[in-house]
C-alpha positions as CSV (number, residue, x, y, z in Angstrom):
1,Y,-14.9,-28.5,62.9
2,G,-17.4,-28.3,60.1
3,Q,-19.7,-30.8,58.4
4,G,-18.7,-34.4,58.0
5,V,-19.2,-37.9,59.3
6,Y,-18.2,-37.7,63.0
7,L,-16.7,-41.0,64.3
8,T,-15.4,-42.0,67.8
9,D,-13.3,-44.9,69.1
10,S,-15.6,-45.0,72.2
11,Q,-18.5,-47.3,71.9
12,E,-19.9,-45.7,75.1
13,V,-19.8,-42.2,73.4
14,A,-21.2,-43.6,70.2
15,E,-24.1,-45.3,72.1
16,G,-24.7,-42.0,74.0
17,Y,-25.1,-40.1,70.7
18,A,-27.3,-42.9,69.3
19,K,-29.5,-42.8,72.3
20,A,-29.9,-39.0,72.2
21,R,-30.7,-39.1,68.5
22,G,-33.0,-42.0,69.0
23,K,-35.2,-39.9,71.3
24,K,-36.0,-37.8,68.2
25,T,-36.2,-40.6,65.6
26,G,-37.1,-43.7,67.6
27,V,-34.1,-45.6,66.2
28,E,-30.7,-46.1,67.8
29,N,-28.0,-47.2,65.4
30,V,-24.2,-47.6,66.0
31,Y,-21.9,-48.7,63.2
32,D,-18.4,-50.2,63.2
33,V,-16.3,-48.4,60.6
34,D,-12.7,-49.2,59.5
35,I,-10.8,-46.1,58.4
36,S,-7.3,-47.6,58.5
37,D,-6.4,-46.1,55.2
38,A,-7.7,-42.6,56.0
39,N,-5.4,-39.6,55.5
40,L,-6.3,-37.6,58.5
41,I,-5.0,-34.2,59.7
42,D,-4.2,-34.5,63.4
43,L,-5.6,-31.3,65.0
44,D,-3.8,-31.9,68.2
45,A,-0.4,-31.7,66.4
46,K,1.7,-28.6,66.3
47,A,0.6,-26.3,63.5
48,T,2.9,-25.2,60.7
49,A,2.3,-22.0,58.7
50,D,2.7,-23.8,55.4
51,H,0.4,-26.8,56.1
52,P,-2.6,-27.0,53.8
53,Y,-5.0,-26.8,56.8
54,I,-3.5,-23.5,57.9
55,V,-3.1,-22.1,54.4
56,G,-6.7,-23.0,53.6
57,L,-8.2,-21.7,56.9
58,R,-6.2,-18.5,56.5
59,S,-7.6,-18.0,53.0
60,M,-11.1,-18.6,54.2
61,V,-10.7,-16.2,57.2
62,E,-9.2,-13.5,55.0
63,S,-12.4,-13.6,52.9
64,Y,-14.4,-12.7,56.1
65,E,-12.3,-9.7,57.1
66,Y,-15.2,-7.5,56.1
67,L,-17.1,-9.0,59.1
68,G,-14.5,-7.6,61.5
69,I,-12.6,-10.9,62.0
70,D,-9.0,-10.2,63.0
71,V,-6.8,-12.5,60.9
72,D,-3.7,-11.5,62.8
73,V,-5.3,-12.7,66.1
74,I,-6.1,-16.1,64.7
75,F,-2.8,-16.8,63.1
76,K,-0.5,-15.1,65.7
77,N,2.5,-17.4,66.5
78,V,0.8,-20.2,64.6
79,E,3.9,-22.4,64.9
80,D,3.7,-22.4,68.7
81,V,0.2,-23.9,68.9
82,S,-1.8,-26.8,67.6
83,F,-4.1,-26.9,64.6
84,A,-7.0,-27.1,67.1
85,D,-5.8,-24.0,68.9
86,V,-5.8,-22.0,65.7
87,Y,-9.3,-23.3,64.9
88,K,-10.5,-22.3,68.4
89,R,-9.1,-18.8,67.8
90,F,-11.1,-18.7,64.6
91,R,-14.3,-19.8,66.4
92,D,-13.8,-17.2,69.1
93,E,-13.3,-14.4,66.5
94,L,-16.5,-15.6,64.8
95,A,-18.5,-15.4,68.0
96,E,-17.4,-11.8,68.4
97,S,-18.1,-10.8,64.8
98,N,-21.8,-11.9,64.6
99,A,-21.0,-13.4,61.2
100,P,-24.0,-14.9,59.4
101,T,-24.0,-18.7,60.1
102,H,-24.9,-19.6,56.5
103,E,-21.8,-17.8,55.2
104,I,-19.5,-19.5,57.6
105,A,-21.1,-22.9,56.9
106,E,-20.5,-22.4,53.1
107,G,-16.9,-21.3,53.7
108,M,-16.2,-24.4,55.9
109,Q,-17.7,-26.7,53.3
110,E,-15.5,-25.2,50.6
111,F,-12.5,-25.3,52.9
112,T,-12.9,-29.0,53.7
113,G,-13.7,-29.7,50.1
114,D,-10.4,-28.1,49.1
115,L,-8.6,-30.3,51.7
116,A,-10.3,-33.4,50.3
117,E,-9.1,-32.4,46.8
118,Q,-5.5,-32.3,48.2
119,G,-5.8,-35.9,49.4
120,F,-7.0,-35.4,52.9
121,D,-9.9,-37.5,54.0
122,G,-10.7,-35.8,57.3
123,L,-9.5,-34.6,60.7
124,T,-8.8,-36.3,63.9
125,H,-8.3,-35.2,67.5
126,V,-8.9,-36.3,71.1
127,G,-12.5,-35.4,72.0
128,G,-14.1,-34.9,75.4
129,K,-11.6,-32.2,76.6
130,Q,-13.9,-29.2,76.0
131,T,-17.0,-30.9,77.6
132,G,-15.1,-32.4,80.5
133,G,-16.1,-35.9,79.3
134,K,-14.0,-39.0,79.0
135,P,-11.2,-38.5,76.4
136,H,-11.8,-40.4,73.2
137,K,-10.4,-40.4,69.7
138,V,-12.5,-38.6,67.1
139,A,-12.3,-38.7,63.3
140,I,-14.3,-36.4,61.1
141,I,-14.5,-37.6,57.5
142,F,-15.2,-34.8,55.1
143,Q,-17.3,-36.2,52.3
144,E,-19.7,-39.2,52.3
145,D,-19.2,-39.8,48.6
146,Y,-15.8,-41.3,49.5
147,L,-17.7,-44.3,50.9
148,P,-17.0,-47.3,48.8
149,D,-20.1,-48.6,46.9
150,S,-19.9,-51.9,48.9
151,T,-20.7,-50.0,52.1
152,R,-23.9,-48.5,50.6
153,V,-25.5,-51.9,50.0
154,S,-26.5,-52.7,53.6
155,P,-28.0,-51.0,55.5
156,I,-28.4,-48.2,52.9
157,K,-31.6,-46.7,54.4
158,S,-30.1,-46.5,57.8
159,W,-26.9,-45.1,56.5
160,Q,-28.6,-42.4,54.5
161,K,-30.8,-41.4,57.4
162,A,-27.7,-41.3,59.7
163,R,-25.9,-39.0,57.2
164,A,-29.0,-36.7,57.2
165,G,-28.7,-36.5,61.0
166,Q,-31.8,-38.5,61.5
167,E,-30.4,-41.6,63.2
168,G,-27.7,-42.7,65.5
169,F,-24.0,-42.0,65.6
170,L,-21.1,-43.9,64.2
171,N,-18.5,-45.9,66.1
172,L,-14.9,-46.2,65.0
173,D,-12.7,-49.3,65.6
174,P,-10.1,-47.8,67.9
175,S,-7.3,-49.9,66.5
176,N,-7.6,-48.1,63.1
177,L,-8.1,-44.5,64.1
178,W,-4.5,-43.3,63.9
179,A,-3.5,-45.2,60.8
180,Q,-2.6,-43.1,57.9
181,G,-3.2,-43.8,54.2
182,K,-4.9,-42.7,51.0
183,R,-8.6,-43.8,51.3
184,F,-10.8,-45.1,54.0
185,L,-14.2,-46.4,55.2
186,K,-14.2,-50.1,54.5
187,N,-16.3,-52.8,56.0
188,L,-19.2,-50.8,57.2
189,K,-21.4,-53.1,59.2
190,S,-24.0,-53.0,62.0
191,L,-22.8,-53.9,65.4
192,P,-24.7,-56.6,67.3
């Protein structure tokens, strides 16, 4: 679903990611993050043609038509499927188009940046379905600069490395995942 801070409500899943990344870095970190005020787009919800996610994705996809991506296939009967289904169609079209990865990455970054400017902090969905794993709630926070300064004080070195993909994963307090609001990511602290 693009770049961002990927969070899960499953400590087991978070520890699995931390362990996997720890093999490369020698460090396994899992953090507890409260995003109770996050304004998240639920990708499992039924899509609407006028939703900013669909409007923005369509705009991005139309800019890639020269790569042979079929816009009509992606957005056909958009009101009958979820946001995640529309994104999957996009991903499938990309796979068939042999589109340059760097172009798509830049487009996704611009797309999520536009959503952030419209007041959305990220995306949410139930994870584990595609991999056959245990279902767990996922949140993808678009931009790390939304982190309050107080969360950057400790452990700043670990946090920066984690954001650079060099250390463990992040764990999300499950009681806060589905809460909606304006801003998020409070009380970042290391788990025992």
